[in-house]
C-alpha positions in Angstrom: 0.0 0.0 0.0 1.3 3.4 -0.9 2.1 5.7 2.0 -0.5 8.5 2.5 0.6 12.0 1.4 1.5 14.2 4.3 1.8 18.0 3.9 3.1 20.2 6.8 1.7 23.7 6.2 2.2 26.7 8.5 -1.3 28.1 8.9 -0.4 31.7 8.2 0.6 30.9 4.7 -2.7 29.3 3.7 -5.1 31.0 1.3 -7.6 29.9 -1.3 -11.0 28.1 -1.0 -9.9 24.6 -2.2 -6.7 23.8 -0.3 -7.9 20.4 0.9 -8.9 19.1 -2.5 -12.3 17.9 -1.4 -14.3 17.9 1.8 -12.6 17.3 5.1 -12.9 13.7 6.3 -11.2 13.9 9.7 -9.5 16.3 12.1 -7.0 15.4 14.9 -6.3 18.1 17.5 -3.7 17.9 20.3 -4.1 20.7 22.8 -1.4 21.1 25.5 -2.3 23.6 28.2 1.2 23.9 29.8 2.6 27.3 30.0 5.4 29.0 31.9 5.3 28.8 35.7 5.0 26.1 38.3 4.3 22.6 37.2 0.7 21.5 37.5 -0.4 19.0 40.1 0.1 15.3 39.1 -3.7 14.8 38.6 -4.4 18.0 36.6 -5.2 17.3 33.0 -2.7 19.2 30.8 -3.0 17.7 27.3 -6.0 16.5 25.3 -6.2 14.5 22.1 -9.4 14.8 20.1 -10.3 13.2 16.8 -13.5 13.8 14.9 -14.4 11.7 11.8 -17.0 12.4 9.0 -19.0 9.3 10.0 -19.7 10.9 13.4 -17.2 9.0 15.5 -15.3 10.9 18.2 -12.2 9.8 20.1 -11.0 11.7 23.1 -8.1 11.1 25.6 -6.9 13.3 28.4 -3.4 13.2 29.8 -1.8 14.3 33.1 1.5 13.9 34.9 2.0 10.9 37.2 3.2 11.2 40.8 6.8 11.1 39.7 6.5 13.5 36.8 8.1 11.0 34.6 6.0 11.9 31.6 2.4 12.2 30.5 0.0 9.5 31.5 -3.4 8.9 29.9 -6.3 9.4 32.2 -9.7 10.1 30.8 -10.9 8.2 27.7 -14.2 8.9 25.9 -15.2 7.4 22.6 -18.7 8.1 21.3 -20.7 9.2 18.3 -22.4 12.5 17.4 -23.9 11.6 14.0 -22.8 12.5 10.5 -24.7 15.8 10.4 -23.1 17.2 13.5 -19.7 16.0 12.5 -20.1 17.5 9.0 -20.9 20.9 10.6 -17.7 20.8 12.6 -15.5 19.6 9.7 -17.0 22.0 7.2 -16.5 25.0 9.5 -12.9 24.0 10.4 -12.1 23.4 6.7 -13.5 26.8 5.7 -11.6 28.6 8.4 -8.2 27.1 7.5 -8.7 27.4 3.8 -8.7 31.2 4.0 -6.1 33.8 5.2 -6.0 34.1 8.9 -3.6 35.2 11.6 -1.9 32.7 13.9 -1.2 34.0 17.5 2.3 33.2 18.8 2.2 33.7 22.5 4.9 32.7 25.0 2.8 32.4 28.2 0.3 29.8 27.2 0.2 26.3 25.7 0.1 25.1 22.1 -2.4 23.3 19.8 -1.6 21.2 16.8 -4.1 19.9 14.3 -4.1 17.6 11.3 -6.8 18.0 8.7 -7.2 14.8 6.5 -9.0 15.0 3.2 -10.7 12.3 1.1 -7.5 11.2 -0.6 -5.7 10.8 2.7 -3.7 14.1 2.4 -2.7 15.4 5.8 -2.4 19.2 6.4 -0.7 20.3 9.6 -1.4 23.5 11.5 -0.2 24.8 14.9 -0.7 27.8 17.1 -0.8 29.1 20.6 -3.6 27.9 22.9 -5.3 31.3 23.2 -6.8 31.7 19.7 -10.3 32.8 18.9 -10.9 31.1 15.6 -14.1 32.5 14.2 -15.7 31.6 10.9 -19.1 33.0 9.8 -19.6 34.4 13.3 -19.0 30.9 14.9 -16.2 30.3 17.3 -14.7 26.9 16.4 -13.7 26.1 19.9 -17.2 26.8 21.2 -18.7 24.9 18.2 -16.7 21.8 19.1 -17.4 22.0 22.8 -21.2 22.6 22.3 -21.6 19.9 19.7 -19.7 17.3 21.7 -21.2 18.4 25.0 -17.7 18.6 26.5 -17.4 22.1 27.9 -13.9 21.3 29.4 -12.1 20.9 26.1 -9.0 23.0 25.5 -9.4 22.9 21.7 -7.8 26.1 20.2 -8.4 28.7 23.0 -7.5 26.8 26.1 -11.1 27.2 27.4 -10.1 30.4 29.3 -12.9 32.6 28.1 -15.4 33.8 30.8 -18.4 31.5 31.5 -21.8 32.6 30.3 -25.4 32.2 31.6 -27.6 30.0 29.4 -30.8 29.7 31.4 -32.4 31.3 34.5 -35.5 29.9 36.2 -37.1 31.9 39.0 -39.9 30.3 41.0 -41.9 32.4 43.4 -44.6 31.1 45.9 -46.8 33.2 48.2 -48.9 31.3 50.8 -51.4 33.0 53.2 -53.1 31.3 56.1 -56.7 32.3 56.7 -58.0 31.3 60.1 -61.6 30.3 60.1 -63.2 31.6 63.3 -64.8 28.5 64.9 -64.2 26.2 67.7 -61.7 24.1 65.7 -59.7 27.1 64.5 -59.2 25.4 61.1 -56.7 26.9 58.7 -57.0 27.4 54.9 -53.9 27.9 52.8 -54.3 30.3 49.9 -51.5 30.0 47.4 -50.2 32.1 44.5 -47.2 31.2 42.3 -45.1 32.7 39.5 -42.4 31.3 37.3 -40.0 33.3 35.1 -37.9 31.5 32.6 -35.1 33.1 30.5 -33.7 30.6 28.0 -30.9 31.2 25.6 -31.4 28.1 23.5 -35.1 28.8 22.9 -34.5 32.6 22.6 -37.5 33.1 25.0 -38.6 34.9 28.1 -41.7 33.4 29.7 -43.7 34.5 32.7 -46.3 32.1 34.1 -48.7 33.1 36.9 -50.8 30.6 38.8 -53.5 32.2 40.8 -55.0 28.9 42.0 -58.4 27.3 41.3 -57.2 26.3 37.8 -56.4 29.8 36.7 -53.0 30.2 34.9 -51.8 33.1 32.8 -48.7 32.6 30.6 -46.9 35.2 28.5 -44.1 34.1 26.2 -41.7 36.4 24.4 -39.5 35.0 21.6 -36.7 37.5 21.2 -33.7 36.1 19.4 -31.2 38.9 19.8 -32.5 40.5 22.9 -32.5 37.3 25.1 -29.0 36.4 24.1 -27.8 40.0 24.6 -29.5 40.1 28.1 -27.8 36.9 29.2 -24.4 37.9 27.7 -24.5 41.1 29.7 -24.6 39.2 33.0 -21.4 38.4 34.9 -21.6 34.6 35.1 -18.8 34.5 37.7 -20.4 37.0 40.0 -24.1 37.1 39.2 -25.9 36.8 42.6 -24.5 36.8 46.1 -25.5 34.4 48.9 -28.6 35.6 50.9 -29.2 35.4 54.7 -32.1 33.6 56.2 -35.1 35.9 57.0 -38.0 35.2 59.3 -41.4 35.1 57.6 -44.5 36.7 59.1 -46.8 34.2 60.8 -49.7 34.4 58.4 -47.8 34.8 55.1 -44.8 33.3 53.5 -43.0 34.5 50.3 -40.4 32.0 49.1 -38.2 31.9 45.9 -36.0 29.5 44.2 -33.5 30.7 41.5 -31.8 28.1 39.3 -29.1 29.2 36.9 -27.6 27.1 34.2 -24.1 28.1 32.8 -22.2 27.0 29.8 -19.4 25.5 31.9 -19.9 25.5 35.6 -22.5 23.5 37.5 -26.0 24.7 38.0 -26.3 27.4 40.8 -29.4 27.2 43.0 -30.4 30.0 45.5 -33.4 29.9 47.8 -34.8 32.4 50.3 -37.5 34.7 51.4 -38.8 37.1 48.7 -38.1 40.5 50.4 -35.3 43.0 50.3 -33.0 41.5 52.9 -33.6 37.9 51.7 -32.9 38.6 48.1 -29.5 39.1 46.3 -28.1 42.6 46.8 -28.4 43.5 43.1 -31.9 42.1 42.6 -33.5 45.4 41.9 -31.1 46.2 39.0 -31.6 42.6 37.6 -35.4 43.0 37.6 -35.2 46.5 36.0 -33.2 45.0 33.1 -35.9 42.4 32.6 -38.7 45.0 32.6 -36.7 47.1 30.1 -36.4 44.0 27.9 -40.1 43.2 27.7 -41.6 46.7 28.1 -41.6 47.5 24.4 -43.4 44.2 23.7 -45.9 44.3 26.5 -48.3 46.8 24.8 -51.3 45.5 22.8 -52.9 47.4 20.0 -56.0 45.2 20.2 -56.6 46.5 23.8 -55.5 50.1 23.1 -58.4 52.6 23.0 -56.2 55.0 21.1 -56.1 52.4 18.3 -59.7 51.1 18.2 -61.3 54.6 18.8 -59.3 56.2 16.0 -61.5 57.3 13.1 -60.1 57.4 9.6 -60.7 60.6 7.6 -63.0 60.6 4.7 -61.6 62.2 1.4 -64.1 65.1 1.8 -63.1 65.9 5.5 -60.5 68.4 6.7 -58.1 67.7 9.6 -58.3 70.2 12.5 -55.8 69.9 15.3 -56.4 71.5 18.7 -52.9 72.6 20.0 -51.7 74.2 23.2 -48.5 76.2 23.9 -48.3 75.3 27.6 -50.0 72.9 30.1 -53.4 74.1 31.0 -53.2 77.0 28.5 -55.7 78.0 25.8 -56.3 75.7 22.9 -56.1 76.9 19.3 -57.2 75.3 16.0 -54.7 74.6 13.2 -55.2 72.6 10.0 -53.0 69.9 8.5 -53.0 67.3 5.8 -50.3 65.2 7.5 -52.2 62.2 8.8 -49.1 61.0 10.6 -49.6 63.6 13.3 -51.1 62.2 16.4 -52.4 63.6 19.7 -49.4 64.2 22.0 -47.0 65.1 19.1 -45.1 68.4 19.2 -45.5 70.5 16.1 -44.3 73.8 14.7 -47.0 76.4 14.0 -47.1 80.0 12.8 -48.2 82.5 15.5 -49.4 86.1 15.3 -49.5 88.5 12.4 -45.8 87.9 11.6 -46.3 84.1 11.7 -43.5 83.5 14.1 -42.7 79.8 14.4 -43.4 78.3 17.8 -43.6 74.8 19.2 -47.0 73.5 20.4 -48.5 70.2 21.6 -51.4 68.6 19.7 -54.1 67.9 22.3 -56.9 66.6 20.0 -57.5 65.7 16.3 -60.9 66.0 14.6 -62.2 65.6 11.1 -64.9 68.0 9.7 -66.8 68.4 6.5 -66.3 71.8 4.8 -69.7 73.1 6.0 -69.1 72.0 9.7 -65.6 73.2 10.4 -65.3 75.0 13.9 -63.2 77.8 12.3 -63.4 78.8 8.6 -60.9 77.3 6.3 -59.6 80.7 5.3 -58.9 81.8 8.9 -57.4 78.6 10.1 -53.6 78.5 9.8 -51.7 75.4 8.9 -49.3 73.4 10.9 -45.8 73.9 9.4 -44.4 70.5 10.3 -44.0 68.0 13.0 -41.2 68.9 15.5 -38.5 66.2 15.7 -36.7 67.6 18.8 -33.5 67.9 16.7 -34.1 71.5 15.6 -32.7 74.5 17.3 
């Protein structure tokens, strides 16, 4: 059998869309996380070997130093499958990145990665770089793509896994229970309960608020906001999100409890419980809730339920638009005409005032439509609005 062709290519010299001949069939990545400084503990994993094949098979081995530091010893082994489609996504993105011009970071204070890309003819293309590289193609970070697809968040891959953690999901459960004493000889108690659940989910791009008022009455509001939910979670400090809270004594007849569960990309789930009042909540709770309210405020309004929408009357072609405007709160109201149907009550407009038609800013208080024979002020005597004021004019 003929030996397979092997090509060692320094990554910074690579350009062109077809360097690998055809689609990538396999990648092998060796990531060594040793840098300058003290030697790691004998049990700390310092090197990882990862192979991903086009048929979906994955091979992983982790290495650490033994007790005598005589050389690397293999520790973890994990061989599994991810399916052809998932593997193709990784291989395609990797091939696309390394087929184009890119910059290789050469740092002295971190480890190294090496990778072989194998094509369909068995050609081997070799790449290397420092273990602090953010390799991004089409907006996707290759290290994150591999970690997420393989469900192995502790992989070194190309960046050493040193990026800050992120929040992926927050679930807040709230319960309020009240005890109503029935006045009788037995002094029986009835528990009246109310519950809410707030879910913010990166994967689903949703924010959901569920209210359970008891007796089978449940109200749920769900917002699907692709960019906004991810942006909200990205802005949170995953390493210092909420502080621990002290125990607080509830009132005898009412309890308000909460449970907050937070799922991260890397670290284990965090769960906080306590009494839902100022001293029993995390110190930055008010700021956190304000951010949520700001996120959904724009989408909480309903035009179906808005009287300003369903009470609005469209103008007939034969009608004239008369705007009642005021120059100060509580001041007199004056009629002006317009043909701009985009002007609404509450808008600021520029109007001519006095015999010299000095331009002034006024507020539209009311808009009415009139037939020519029913106008409140004759067409000839009614001045026209000059334009809507944008707030950007001097």
